[in-house]
C-alpha positions in Angstrom: 72.3 148.6 148.7 68.6 149.1 148.4 65.8 150.3 150.7 62.3 148.8 150.8 59.9 151.6 151.4 56.7 149.7 152.2 55.7 149.5 155.8 56.3 146.3 157.7 54.3 145.6 160.9 54.9 144.1 164.3 52.3 142.8 166.8 52.4 146.1 168.6 51.6 148.0 165.4 48.0 146.6 165.0 44.8 145.7 166.7 42.1 143.3 165.3 38.9 145.0 164.2 35.8 143.6 165.9 32.9 142.3 163.7 29.4 141.2 164.1 29.2 137.7 165.5 26.5 135.0 165.9 28.5 133.3 168.7 26.8 133.6 172.1 29.6 132.2 174.2 33.4 131.6 174.2 32.7 127.9 174.9 31.3 127.6 171.3 34.8 128.2 169.8 36.7 125.2 168.5 40.5 125.8 168.9 41.5 122.4 167.4 43.1 122.3 164.0 43.8 119.2 161.8 46.7 119.2 159.3 48.2 116.8 156.7 51.9 117.5 156.0 53.2 117.8 152.5 56.2 115.5 152.6 55.7 113.1 155.4 52.1 112.5 154.6 51.4 112.3 158.3 48.3 114.0 159.9 48.1 115.9 163.1 45.2 117.2 165.2 45.2 119.4 168.3 45.6 122.9 169.5 48.5 124.3 167.4 50.5 126.0 170.1 54.1 124.9 170.5 56.5 125.2 173.4 59.9 126.5 172.2 63.0 124.3 172.3 64.6 126.6 174.9 66.1 125.7 178.3 63.4 126.1 180.9 60.6 125.7 178.3 61.3 122.7 176.0 61.3 120.0 178.7 59.9 116.5 179.1 57.8 117.8 182.0 56.4 120.6 179.8 55.5 118.1 177.1 53.7 115.9 179.5 51.5 118.8 180.7 50.9 120.4 177.3 49.8 117.2 175.8 46.7 117.4 178.1 45.8 120.5 176.1 46.6 118.9 172.7 49.7 121.0 172.2 53.3 120.2 171.1 56.6 120.8 172.8 59.9 121.1 170.9 62.4 119.5 173.2 65.8 121.3 173.8 68.6 119.8 171.8 70.2 118.2 174.9 67.6 115.6 174.8 69.2 114.1 171.7 72.8 115.0 172.5 72.8 113.4 175.9 72.4 109.6 176.0 71.2 109.8 179.6 68.0 111.4 178.2 67.2 108.4 176.1 65.0 106.8 178.8 63.3 110.2 179.3 62.2 110.2 175.6 61.0 106.7 175.9 58.9 107.7 179.0 57.6 110.7 177.1 56.4 108.6 174.2 54.6 106.4 176.7 53.0 109.3 178.6 52.3 111.8 175.8 52.4 109.9 172.6 54.5 110.8 169.5 51.9 113.5 168.4 52.9 115.9 171.1 56.6 116.5 170.9 59.5 117.1 168.5 63.2 116.4 168.9 65.5 119.2 168.0 68.8 119.1 166.2 71.5 121.4 164.7 73.1 120.9 161.3 76.6 119.6 162.1 77.6 116.1 160.9 77.7 115.0 164.5 74.1 116.3 164.9 73.0 114.2 162.0 74.6 111.1 163.4 73.0 111.7 166.8 69.6 112.3 165.1 69.9 109.0 163.3 70.8 107.2 166.5 68.0 108.8 168.4 65.3 107.8 165.8 66.8 104.3 165.5 66.4 104.0 169.2 62.9 105.6 169.3 61.3 104.9 165.9 57.9 106.3 167.1 59.3 109.8 166.9 57.3 111.8 164.3 58.6 115.4 164.5 62.1 116.5 163.8 62.9 120.2 164.5 66.0 121.4 162.5 66.8 124.6 164.4 69.4 127.3 163.6 69.4 131.0 164.1 70.1 131.8 160.5 68.1 129.7 158.0 69.5 131.5 155.0 72.7 129.5 154.5 73.0 126.9 151.6 74.4 124.5 154.2 71.1 124.7 156.1 69.0 123.9 153.0 71.3 121.0 152.1 70.9 119.6 155.6 67.1 119.8 155.4 67.3 117.8 152.1 69.6 115.3 153.7 67.3 114.7 156.7 64.3 114.4 154.3 66.1 111.8 152.2 67.0 109.8 155.4 63.6 110.1 157.0 60.9 110.4 154.2 58.1 109.6 156.6 58.9 112.1 159.4 57.4 115.5 159.7 60.3 118.1 159.5 60.2 121.5 161.0 63.0 123.8 159.7 63.9 127.4 160.5 64.4 130.2 161.2 63.6 132.5 158.2 61.4 135.6 157.7 60.8 135.9 153.9 58.6 134.2 151.4 61.4 133.1 149.0 63.3 131.2 151.7 60.1 129.7 153.1 59.4 128.2 149.7 63.0 127.0 149.2 62.9 125.2 152.6 59.6 123.5 151.7 60.9 122.4 148.3 64.0 121.1 150.1 61.9 118.9 152.3 60.5 120.9 155.2 56.9 120.3 156.1 56.7 123.2 158.5 58.9 126.4 158.3 59.7 128.3 161.5 59.3 132.1 161.0 61.1 134.7 163.1 64.5 136.4 163.4 65.0 138.5 166.5 61.5 139.1 167.9 62.0 137.0 171.1 62.1 138.5 174.6 65.6 137.2 175.3 67.0 137.5 171.7 69.5 140.2 170.9 70.1 139.3 167.3 68.7 142.6 166.0 71.0 144.5 168.4 74.1 142.6 167.6 73.6 142.3 163.9 71.0 144.8 162.7 69.2 141.9 161.0 65.5 141.0 161.3 62.0 141.5 160.1 58.9 142.8 161.9 57.1 139.6 163.0 53.6 140.2 161.9 54.6 141.0 158.3 56.9 138.0 158.3 54.1 135.8 159.3 51.7 137.2 156.7 54.2 136.9 153.8 55.7 133.5 154.8 52.2 132.0 155.4 51.2 133.1 151.9 54.3 131.6 150.4 54.0 128.3 152.3 50.3 127.7 151.7 50.7 128.1 148.0 53.0 125.0 148.1 50.9 123.0 150.5 53.4 123.7 153.4 52.8 125.2 156.9 54.5 127.7 159.1 55.2 128.3 162.8 55.2 131.9 164.1 58.2 131.7 166.4 58.8 134.5 168.8 57.5 137.9 169.8 54.3 136.9 171.6 54.1 138.8 174.9 50.4 138.2 175.8 47.4 136.1 174.6 46.5 138.9 172.2 49.8 138.5 170.3 49.1 134.8 169.9 45.7 135.7 168.4 47.3 138.2 166.1 49.8 135.5 164.9 46.9 133.1 164.0 45.0 135.9 162.5 47.9 136.7 160.2 47.9 133.1 158.9 50.2 131.1 161.1 49.4 127.4 161.3 51.2 127.1 164.6 52.5 129.6 167.2 55.6 128.9 169.1 56.0 130.4 172.6 59.1 130.8 174.8 59.0 133.6 177.3 55.3 133.2 178.1 55.9 129.6 179.1 59.1 130.3 181.0 59.3 130.5 184.8 56.9 127.6 185.5 57.4 124.4 187.5 57.5 122.3 184.3 60.5 124.3 183.0 62.8 122.8 185.7 64.7 126.0 186.5 66.0 126.9 189.9 63.7 129.1 191.9 65.5 132.1 193.4 64.1 134.0 196.4 64.9 137.7 196.8 63.9 140.3 199.3 62.4 143.3 197.4 62.0 146.7 199.0 58.5 147.9 198.3 56.9 151.4 198.2 55.0 150.7 201.3 56.3 151.8 204.7 56.0 150.4 208.2 54.4 152.8 210.7 55.1 152.6 214.4 52.6 153.0 217.2 53.1 156.7 217.2 52.1 157.0 213.5 55.7 157.6 212.4 57.3 156.1 209.3 60.0 153.7 210.2 61.1 151.8 207.1 60.0 150.5 203.8 58.3 147.1 203.9 60.3 144.2 202.3 58.5 141.4 200.4 60.1 138.1 199.5 59.5 137.3 195.8 60.5 134.3 193.7 62.2 134.4 190.3 63.5 131.9 187.7 66.4 132.5 185.4 65.5 132.6 181.7 67.9 133.1 178.8 68.2 133.0 175.0 69.8 129.9 173.5 72.5 132.1 171.9 73.3 133.9 175.2 76.5 133.7 177.2 74.6 131.6 179.8 73.5 129.0 177.2 76.9 128.9 175.5 78.7 128.4 178.8 76.3 125.7 179.8 76.2 123.7 176.6 79.4 124.6 174.7 81.9 125.7 177.4 81.7 129.3 176.3 81.1 131.7 173.4 83.4 130.8 170.4 86.0 133.5 169.6 84.5 134.0 166.1 81.0 134.9 167.3 79.2 137.1 169.8 76.4 136.4 172.2 73.0 137.1 170.6 70.8 136.5 173.7 70.2 138.0 177.1 69.8 136.4 180.6 67.0 137.7 182.8 65.2 136.8 186.0 61.5 136.5 185.6 58.8 136.0 188.2 58.2 132.4 189.3 54.7 131.5 188.0 53.9 128.0 189.5 52.1 125.5 187.3 52.0 126.2 183.5 48.4 125.1 183.4 47.0 128.5 184.5 49.0 130.3 181.9 47.8 127.9 179.2 44.2 128.4 180.3 44.7 132.2 180.1 46.1 131.9 176.5 43.3 129.7 175.4 40.7 131.9 177.0 42.1 134.9 175.2 42.1 133.1 171.9 38.4 132.0 172.3 37.5 135.6 173.1 39.3 136.9 170.0 37.2 134.5 167.9 34.0 135.7 169.5 34.9 139.3 168.8 35.4 138.6 165.0 32.7 136.0 164.5 35.0 133.0 164.0 33.5 129.8 165.3 36.8 128.0 165.0 40.5 128.8 165.0 40.7 127.7 161.4 38.4 130.5 160.4 40.1 133.2 162.5 42.5 134.4 159.7 39.5 134.7 157.3 37.7 136.9 159.8 40.7 139.1 160.7 41.1 142.7 159.7 44.1 144.4 161.2 43.9 148.1 162.1 47.2 150.0 162.3 47.5 151.9 165.6 50.0 154.2 167.3 49.1 152.9 170.7 47.7 149.5 171.8 46.9 149.8 175.5 46.4 152.4 178.3 49.4 151.7 180.4 48.9 154.3 183.1 48.8 151.7 185.9 51.3 149.2 184.3 54.5 149.0 186.2 
């Protein structure tokens, strides 16, 4: 046993220090990035925000909307495991193009066979997302190498890890982009169930440094609760930022909208000025859950296996309508961050970022 004494940081532990800027308007900020990937040799250009491969987020409908903003959607694994979705993928390629989505897979032999069949059926697919909760197993690295050998001209995303050494190992095994994050997500309970994890901001800083030295890239996956957190992830050196909870609860996620009557703090007053009863508002919610939760396991695998525990929670979040407004809010926040630090483009944000450690981020006196 050993203890690392140096401090590791999360998004909530820092703010970005403002600096002099020559920018006169947020409209001057360029949020597009262009990358060439180490192994596939393919290039990509767009706004480097990615919708997570979670139920209610990583859908065909989400991909069709996000492509209008130049973003990527990692589809949930069921789009490859279900043959009925084959025509949906074909339609997505037609509508959104191969630049704006990734198919997701696990690391079983059956997953590999399905992956091969899917790409044989849809050879236009460019991005493969190899997704497991624990990217530290030898089996995972071997699977990445196997997929790289089979598909030398595809861009491979692999994760999740949180340390520089494993980031480098995955890149050397064939990953173009490494997904960084263990336990920071809003519906992830890995840290509670296992005690394992790493503060997300420090993980991004350390893994980005490791990846960029080898010509690789990283995705900051999880932990973003607001546009400011997305900005901090990019400021810390992330090439892409993956979002789940912030994109959940929208029409494009396809979840069932639940209506509930909520008792408010307001009261009805009768004609005599007497209080009668509390007002009741009808509010709409959508179910959102982690992909290692009981809900997801029941839905996709018939239940939680006896040798494991649930590592995700199920919650009801407010229904938010179209995702377009949320995306515009995120992009507006990013542009504003760049103007505060004098970065004319997202590419330059990390070079202009100085983090200040804080004990408190916001005044939450009116936050309920």
